[in-house]
C-alpha positions in Angstrom: 93.1 104.8 147.2 95.8 103.9 144.7 94.8 103.4 141.1 94.0 99.7 140.3 96.7 98.0 138.3 95.5 94.4 138.2 92.5 92.3 137.5 92.7 89.3 139.8 90.6 86.1 139.5 90.4 83.8 142.5 89.0 80.4 142.5 88.3 79.7 146.2 87.9 75.9 145.9 86.8 73.2 148.2 90.1 71.2 147.6 92.4 73.8 146.0 92.4 77.6 145.5 94.0 79.2 142.4 94.8 82.9 141.6 95.2 84.3 138.1 95.8 87.9 137.1 96.2 90.3 134.2 97.1 94.0 133.9 94.4 96.6 133.4 96.5 99.0 131.3 99.6 97.2 130.0 102.5 99.2 128.8 102.8 99.8 125.1 104.2 96.6 123.5 103.7 94.6 126.6 101.9 91.2 126.1 98.7 91.3 128.2 98.1 87.6 128.8 96.4 86.1 131.7 98.8 84.5 134.0 98.5 82.1 137.1 100.0 83.4 140.3 102.3 80.8 141.9 101.4 80.9 145.5 104.3 80.5 148.1 103.3 78.0 150.8 104.7 75.7 153.3 105.2 72.3 151.8 107.2 70.9 154.8 108.4 72.2 158.1 110.5 75.3 157.4 110.3 74.8 153.6 108.4 77.4 151.4 107.8 76.7 147.8 105.6 78.4 145.1 102.8 76.3 143.6 100.1 77.0 141.1 97.5 75.6 143.5 97.0 76.3 147.2 95.3 73.3 148.9 92.3 74.8 150.7 93.3 73.1 154.0 94.0 74.8 157.4 96.0 73.0 160.1 95.6 74.0 163.7 99.1 73.2 165.1 100.0 71.9 168.5 102.9 73.6 170.5 105.5 71.3 169.2 104.6 72.0 165.6 105.5 75.7 165.9 108.9 75.3 167.5 112.1 76.6 165.9 110.0 78.6 163.2 108.9 75.4 161.6 105.7 77.1 160.3 107.1 80.4 159.4 106.6 81.4 155.8 108.4 84.8 155.7 105.1 86.6 155.2 101.7 87.0 157.0 100.9 87.5 160.6 102.4 84.4 162.4 102.1 80.7 162.8 99.0 80.1 164.8 97.6 78.3 161.8 99.1 77.1 158.4 97.3 76.9 155.1 98.3 75.0 152.0 100.2 71.8 151.1 101.8 71.3 154.5 98.5 71.8 156.2 96.9 69.2 154.0 99.7 66.6 154.5 100.1 67.2 158.2 96.4 67.3 158.6 96.1 63.9 156.9 98.1 62.6 159.8 96.3 64.4 162.5 92.8 65.0 160.9 91.1 66.2 164.0 93.3 69.3 163.8 92.6 70.1 160.2 89.8 72.2 158.7 88.8 71.0 155.2 85.9 71.7 152.9 85.2 75.2 154.4 83.5 76.0 151.2 81.0 73.3 151.7 80.4 74.3 155.3 79.4 77.9 154.0 76.4 76.2 152.5 75.3 74.3 155.6 71.9 75.7 156.7 71.8 73.5 159.8 74.5 75.4 161.6 75.3 79.0 162.3 77.9 79.7 159.7 79.3 82.6 161.7 80.1 80.5 164.8 83.3 78.6 165.5 82.6 75.0 164.7 85.6 73.9 162.6 87.4 71.5 162.7 84.1 69.6 163.0 84.3 67.3 166.1 87.8 68.6 166.7 89.3 68.5 170.2 88.3 71.1 172.8 91.8 72.4 173.4 92.1 74.1 170.0 90.7 77.5 168.8 88.1 76.8 166.3 86.9 78.9 163.3 83.5 79.5 161.7 83.1 78.5 158.0 83.3 82.3 157.2 86.6 82.7 159.2 88.1 79.6 157.6 87.3 80.9 154.1 88.8 84.2 155.2 91.9 82.5 156.5 92.5 80.9 153.0 91.9 84.3 151.4 94.3 85.8 153.9 97.1 83.5 152.9 96.5 84.5 149.3 96.5 88.2 150.2 99.7 87.9 152.2 101.4 85.8 149.5 100.4 88.2 146.7 101.5 91.2 148.7 104.8 89.6 149.5 105.6 88.8 145.9 103.8 91.3 143.8 103.7 94.3 146.0 107.1 94.0 147.6 108.5 97.0 145.6 105.3 99.0 145.1 102.7 99.0 147.9 100.2 100.4 145.2 100.0 96.8 144.0 98.6 95.2 147.2 95.7 92.9 146.5 93.3 94.8 148.7 93.4 97.7 146.1 93.0 95.6 143.0 89.9 94.6 141.0 89.1 91.1 142.4 86.7 88.5 141.0 85.9 85.7 143.4 84.2 82.6 142.0 81.4 80.8 143.7 79.3 77.6 142.6 76.4 78.7 140.4 74.2 76.9 142.8 75.2 79.0 145.7 72.1 80.7 147.1 71.9 84.4 148.2 73.0 83.5 151.7 76.0 81.5 150.8 77.1 84.3 148.3 76.7 86.8 151.1 78.8 84.8 153.4 81.5 84.4 150.7 81.4 88.2 150.2 81.7 88.7 154.0 84.7 86.4 154.1 86.4 88.5 151.4 85.5 91.8 153.2 86.9 90.3 156.4 90.2 89.7 154.5 90.4 93.4 153.5 89.4 93.1 149.8 87.8 96.4 148.9 86.8 95.7 145.3 85.2 92.3 144.8 82.7 90.8 142.4 81.2 87.3 142.6 81.2 85.1 139.5 79.6 81.6 138.9 82.2 79.0 138.4 80.7 77.3 135.3 80.6 80.6 133.6 84.2 81.3 134.6 85.2 78.0 133.0 83.4 78.9 129.9 85.1 82.3 129.8 88.5 80.6 130.1 87.6 78.4 127.1 86.8 81.7 125.1 90.0 83.3 126.2 92.1 80.2 125.2 90.6 80.2 121.7 90.4 84.0 121.2 88.2 84.6 118.1 88.3 80.9 117.1 85.6 80.0 119.6 83.0 81.1 117.0 84.1 78.3 114.8 83.6 75.7 117.5 80.0 76.5 118.6 77.2 77.6 116.2 73.7 79.2 116.5 71.2 77.0 118.5 73.9 74.9 120.2 73.2 74.3 123.9 76.3 73.7 125.9 76.2 71.9 129.3 79.0 73.0 131.6 79.6 70.1 133.9 81.7 71.3 136.8 82.6 68.7 139.5 84.7 70.1 142.1 86.0 68.9 145.5 82.7 69.4 147.3 80.0 70.2 144.7 78.6 69.3 141.4 77.4 72.3 139.4 75.4 72.2 136.1 74.7 75.1 133.9 73.3 75.4 130.4 74.6 78.0 127.9 72.7 78.6 124.8 74.1 80.0 121.6 71.9 82.4 119.6 72.5 85.0 117.0 71.7 88.7 117.0 72.5 90.9 114.0 74.9 88.3 112.6 76.8 87.9 115.9 76.8 84.9 118.2 75.3 85.6 121.6 75.9 83.5 124.8 73.2 83.2 127.5 73.3 81.1 130.6 69.7 79.8 130.6 69.7 77.4 133.5 71.5 76.5 136.8 71.2 73.3 138.8 70.5 72.7 142.4 73.2 72.8 145.0 74.6 69.2 145.0 77.0 68.3 147.8 78.6 65.5 145.8 82.1 65.7 144.4 85.7 64.8 145.0 85.2 64.5 148.8 82.6 61.8 148.3 84.9 60.0 145.7 87.9 60.2 148.2 85.7 58.6 150.9 84.5 55.9 148.6 88.1 55.0 147.8 88.9 55.0 151.5 86.1 52.5 152.2 87.3 50.3 149.4 90.8 50.3 150.8 89.5 49.8 154.5 87.7 46.8 153.3 90.9 45.3 151.8 92.7 46.0 155.1 89.9 44.4 157.1 90.3 41.2 155.1 93.9 41.2 156.3 92.6 41.6 159.9 93.4 45.4 160.1 90.4 47.4 161.2 90.7 51.2 161.2 89.0 53.7 163.6 87.3 57.0 162.8 90.4 59.2 162.8 92.3 56.6 160.7 89.5 56.6 158.1 89.8 60.4 157.9 93.5 60.1 157.3 92.9 57.3 154.8 90.5 59.4 152.9 93.1 62.2 152.5 95.7 59.6 151.4 93.3 58.2 148.8 92.7 61.7 147.5 96.4 62.2 147.0 96.6 58.7 145.2 93.7 59.7 143.0 95.1 63.1 142.0 98.6 61.6 141.3 97.2 58.8 139.0 94.8 61.3 137.2 97.8 63.6 136.6 100.1 60.7 135.3 98.2 58.6 132.8 101.1 56.1 132.8 100.9 55.4 136.5 99.0 52.2 137.2 99.1 52.2 141.0 100.0 54.4 143.9 100.7 53.6 147.6 98.3 54.9 150.3 99.4 55.0 153.9 97.6 55.1 157.3 99.2 55.9 160.6 98.9 52.8 163.0 97.1 53.1 166.2 96.9 50.6 169.1 98.7 47.4 169.7 96.7 45.3 167.3 98.5 46.8 164.3 102.0 45.7 163.2 104.3 48.7 162.8 103.7 52.4 163.0 102.2 52.8 159.5 99.9 50.7 157.3 100.7 50.7 153.6 98.7 49.3 150.7 98.7 50.0 146.9 95.7 51.5 145.2 95.4 50.3 141.6 94.4 52.8 138.9 91.8 50.3 137.5 90.1 50.1 140.9 90.1 53.9 141.1 88.4 54.3 137.6 85.9 51.5 138.3 84.8 53.0 141.6 84.6 56.5 140.2 83.0 55.7 136.9 80.5 53.0 138.0 79.8 54.5 141.4 79.4 58.1 140.5 78.6 58.0 136.8 76.4 54.9 136.2 74.8 54.6 132.8 71.0 55.4 133.2 67.9 56.4 131.3 66.9 59.9 130.9 64.0 59.4 133.2 66.1 58.2 136.1 66.0 60.2 139.3 68.3 60.4 142.2 67.3 58.5 145.2 65.7 60.9 147.7 67.1 61.1 151.3 65.1 58.8 153.6 63.5 60.8 156.4 64.8 59.9 159.8 63.6 60.9 163.2 67.2 61.8 164.1 70.3 62.0 162.2 73.9 63.2 162.8 74.6 66.9 162.3 77.3 67.6 159.7 77.5 68.3 156.0 74.3 67.4 154.1 75.8 65.2 151.4 73.5 64.0 148.7 71.7 60.7 149.4 72.5 59.5 146.0 76.0 59.8 144.7 75.0 58.9 141.0 75.9 62.2 139.3 74.3 61.1 136.0 71.0 60.8 137.7 71.3 64.3 139.1 72.2 65.4 135.6 69.0 63.7 134.3 66.9 65.5 136.9 68.5 68.8 136.0 67.9 68.4 132.2 64.3 67.2 132.8 63.4 70.6 134.4 64.5 72.4 131.3 61.7 72.2 128.7 62.2 75.1 126.4 61.7 72.9 123.4 58.2 71.8 124.1 57.7 68.9 126.5 61.0 67.2 125.7 64.0 67.1 128.0 66.5 69.7 127.2 69.5 67.6 126.1 72.7 69.6 125.2 74.6 68.9 122.0 78.0 70.0 123.6 79.7 69.7 126.9 82.5 71.7 128.6 84.0 69.8 131.5 85.7 71.3 134.5 87.2 70.0 137.7 90.2 67.7 138.5 88.2 64.5 138.2 87.6 65.3 134.5 91.3 64.4 133.8 90.1 60.9 133.8 89.1 60.0 130.2 86.7 57.2 131.3 84.6 59.8 133.3 84.3 62.3 130.4 83.4 59.4 128.1 80.7 58.0 130.3 79.0 61.4 130.7 79.2 61.9 126.8 77.9 58.3 126.2 75.0 58.9 128.6 73.9 62.1 127.0 74.2 60.6 123.5 71.9 57.7 124.6 69.4 60.2 125.9 69.4 62.1 122.6 68.8 58.8 120.7 66.0 57.9 123.2 64.4 61.2 122.4 64.6 60.5 118.7 66.7 63.7 118.0 68.1 64.0 114.4 71.6 64.6 115.7 72.3 62.2 118.6 76.0 62.9 119.0 77.1 65.0 121.9 80.6 66.6 121.3 83.2 67.7 124.0 84.4 71.2 124.0 88.0 70.8 124.9 89.2 72.6 128.0 92.8 73.9 128.2 93.2 73.0 131.9 90.7 71.3 134.3 92.3 72.8 137.4 93.1 76.4 136.4 90.3 77.4 134.0 87.9 78.8 136.7 90.6 81.3 138.1 91.7 82.2 134.5 88.1 82.7 133.5 87.5 85.0 136.3 90.3 87.2 135.3 89.0 87.2 131.6 85.4 88.2 132.9 87.1 91.2 134.7 88.5 92.3 131.4 85.2 91.7 129.6 83.4 93.9 132.2 85.9 96.7 131.1 84.9 96.2 127.4 87.7 93.9 126.5 86.0 90.5 125.9 82.8 88.5 125.4 80.0 88.6 128.0 77.6 85.8 128.9 74.1 86.9 129.6 73.0 85.6 132.9 71.7 87.4 136.0 70.2 85.6 138.9 70.5 81.8 138.5 67.3 81.3 140.6 64.1 83.0 141.6 63.5 84.3 145.2 60.2 84.5 146.9 58.8 85.6 150.3 56.5 83.3 152.1 53.1 84.9 152.9 50.3 83.3 154.8 46.9 83.2 153.1 44.2 85.5 154.5 41.5 83.1 155.7 39.7 82.3 159.0 41.6 80.1 161.4 40.5 76.5 161.4 41.5 74.2 164.4 44.3 71.8 163.4 44.8 73.4 159.9 47.7 75.8 159.5 47.0 78.7 157.1 48.1 77.8 153.6 51.4 79.4 152.5 51.8 81.4 149.2 55.0 82.4 147.6 55.4 86.1 146.4 58.1 86.4 143.8 60.5 89.2 144.8 63.5 88.6 142.5 63.0 86.6 139.3 65.4 84.4 137.5 67.7 86.4 135.2 67.5 89.6 137.1 70.8 91.3 136.4 73.5 92.7 138.7 73.1 96.3 139.6 69.3 96.3 139.0 66.4 96.9 141.3 62.8 95.7 141.6 59.8 96.9 143.6 56.7 95.0 144.7 54.4 98.0 144.8 51.0 96.6 144.0 50.8 94.3 147.1 49.6 95.5 150.4 52.2 95.0 153.2 52.6 96.4 156.7 55.5 95.9 159.1 55.6 96.3 162.9 58.6 98.2 164.1 60.3 98.2 167.4 59.8 94.5 168.1 61.0 91.2 166.4 59.4 90.3 163.1 60.4 87.6 160.7 60.4 87.1 156.9 60.7 83.7 155.4 62.7 83.7 152.1 62.3 80.8 149.5 64.0 80.0 146.3 63.5 78.1 142.9 66.0 77.0 140.3 63.3 75.8 137.9 60.6 78.5 137.8 61.9 80.9 135.1 58.6 82.5 134.1 57.6 84.2 137.3 58.0 88.0 137.4 58.2 90.5 140.3 54.9 90.4 142.2 53.8 86.9 141.0 51.9 85.1 143.7 52.3 81.3 143.6 49.5 79.5 145.5 50.6 75.9 144.8 53.8 74.2 143.6 55.2 70.8 143.2 57.6 69.3 145.9 61.1 70.7 145.3 59.9 73.4 142.9 60.1 76.1 145.5 62.2 75.5 148.7 62.9 77.2 151.9 66.2 79.2 151.9 66.4 81.3 155.0 64.4 83.3 157.5 65.2 87.0 158.1 64.5 87.8 161.8 65.1 91.4 162.8 63.9 94.3 165.0 63.1 97.2 162.7 64.0 100.5 164.1 61.0 102.6 165.2 58.5 103.3 167.9 57.6 100.1 169.7 54.4 98.4 168.1 53.9 100.9 165.4 52.3 99.5 162.2 53.7 101.0 159.0 52.5 100.4 155.4 55.4 99.5 153.1 56.5 98.3 149.7 59.3 95.7 149.2 62.3 96.6 147.3 64.9 94.1 146.0 68.4 94.9 144.7 70.9 92.7 143.0 74.2 94.4 143.9 77.0 94.9 141.5 79.1 92.3 143.3 76.4 89.6 142.9 74.7 89.6 146.3 71.0 90.2 147.1 69.5 92.9 149.3 66.0 93.2 150.6 64.5 96.5 151.8 61.1 97.6 153.3 60.2 101.1 152.2 57.6 103.3 153.9 54.7 104.3 151.7 54.4 107.4 153.8 57.8 109.0 154.0 60.2 106.7 152.1 62.0 105.5 155.2 64.0 102.4 154.4 64.7 99.3 156.5 67.3 96.7 155.3 66.4 93.1 155.9 69.6 91.1 156.8 69.8 87.3 156.2 70.1 85.1 159.2 72.3 82.1 158.6 70.0 79.6 160.5 67.3 78.0 158.4 63.8 77.5 159.6 61.8 74.3 158.5 58.5 75.3 159.9 56.6 76.0 156.7 56.0 74.2 153.5 53.5 74.4 150.5 
C-alpha cells in the first residue's frame, strides 16, 4: 500500500456532508493548514459545480432523468443514482424517489438496517437501499470526487489509502458505530477511525485559536458542547482540569441519542405554512407536505445565512384540479421562522423540567423514532440533571460551544445561554453567567476538527480524554426457582465501563459462564449513559427506568460440536477505530468465539 499523504476528516451529516484535509508530512516551508475540500457535484442537469458542502441526499432517477447524460458528473461509476445538491432539489419535487436522513435511519432499532428499505414508503418500481448502503453511497460520491480532483495526477493520493477520520454523534451506540464503520468499509476505505462530533467541534475550536485557547478557558471550567444537527441533538460535557501546570481536557458526559434536530424544525415550518395555505383553501397531500418540508429547509438555511433577509419564498408543486396553476408559492417570514424555532424547540423552562415521555400505544406507524417532546431545553435539563459530580446539585456548565447550522440564529444561542444562566441563579451559584465560546464556523467545524484530531493522534496537537461515552452490560437471568407467572429477574453485568479507551481490552474472569456451541444462542446487550461508576464485572440487580436500557441482541450459532457445553470467560475490546467487540474465550483451551451484533432490537426483557 502506498504511503499515506493526507489526514482526511469527514463529517457524514444528516443534512450535509463536509470533507477537510491536511498533509501528514508537508514539504519544508509549506504551510500545513487544515483545508476544506470543495466537493464537485451536480447542481442542475448536466451542471457540475464544486461546493464546500455535499447535501446528504440521494435521488433515485426515473428513465427520463438520465437521458442525454443529464446526471453525468465526469467521475464515479454511472448515473443510476445522484448525490448532492441536485439530488436534494430534484428530490424536493419528487420526494418519493429521494433518500434523506440516512444517518438517522442507521440508528433505527425497529428495522433491519442492512435491508433495502429506503426511500421509506417509496414506490415499488425503484431499487431501494439499506441505511448502510445509503451511507456508503454518500461516502462513495466523496471518494470518487476526491480521487477525481486530488488523485488525478498521482494515484497514491486516492482516498482509500489515506488516514480517514469519520465523525459520528457522541450518542451513537455500539451498533450504530459498527454500521457506520461497515458503510466506510463497503466504500473501500482501508484506514478509518471514528470520532464523536461534539469532540470534533471542540478540536476545531482549539485549532482555530492555536495556543490562545488556554486563555479562553481555565481550570475547573465545564464546557457544554451543544451540537444540533439535521437529525440529532448531541450534548457533551468537557471539563477543564490541571496537571503539572498544564490544562487538561476530559469529556466527562455524553447525552442520550435524541432524534430531534433540523428535520423536525423543517417539518414544523412546513405545518405552519400548510396551515396558512389551508386558510386560503389550498390543502396539501402527503407528498406535497414532504416537498414543502424540503422547501422550508431551504428557506430556513437561506435566511440564517443572510441576516439581512427578512423573508424567502417557498414553493410546492401543484397536484389535482383543485389547485390553481402548477406551483403554489408563499413567502415565509424570518420573524415566523425565529418564533417557531425559538419558542417551539427552545422554550424557557426550569432546571427540573423534564421532556414529555412518549405515550405508549398499542400500535403505531413504523418509521424514524423521533422524540415525543421537541423541547431541546428540556432534554438539556434532563441531561444535566444526571451529572452530579458536585454533590447533589445539577451539573450546570459555565461555558457553551455551539455547533450546527441552526446555531447561526442569534436568538437560538441567546435562548440557550439565558436558560442556563437562569438555572445557575436558581441553584444559587456564585457566578451565574454562562459565556459562549465562539465557533469559527457552525457548518464546517466538525470536519475540520476531525482532521485536527488526526494530527493530534500523531503527536501534533491537544487530545481530549474520553473513551467510551456509555457503559455496556450483558443481561443475565437470576438463578432462582421458577415461579408460575413470574419471569426470572434480570440483572445487568457490566462488560465495558464508561471511559474505557480505544485499543484496550477487558476480561470478565471472576464470573461463571458456559456457552452451548453448535446451536443458536442469544446474548442481550444493554447500555447506560449515566452510570459512570460501574467497573468490569459489576452486577447491577436493580436500576431506575431509563438508567440502563436495551440496545441489541446477539443471536448466533457458535462453531463446535452440537450441544456441547463449554466454560468461558467474556472478553471485550474497544478497537482502535472506536467500535466494540465481544468474545467468548474457552477456559479450557483458549478457543475464541466473536459475538457479532444483530441489527434488530429485542424488547422482551426489562429490569
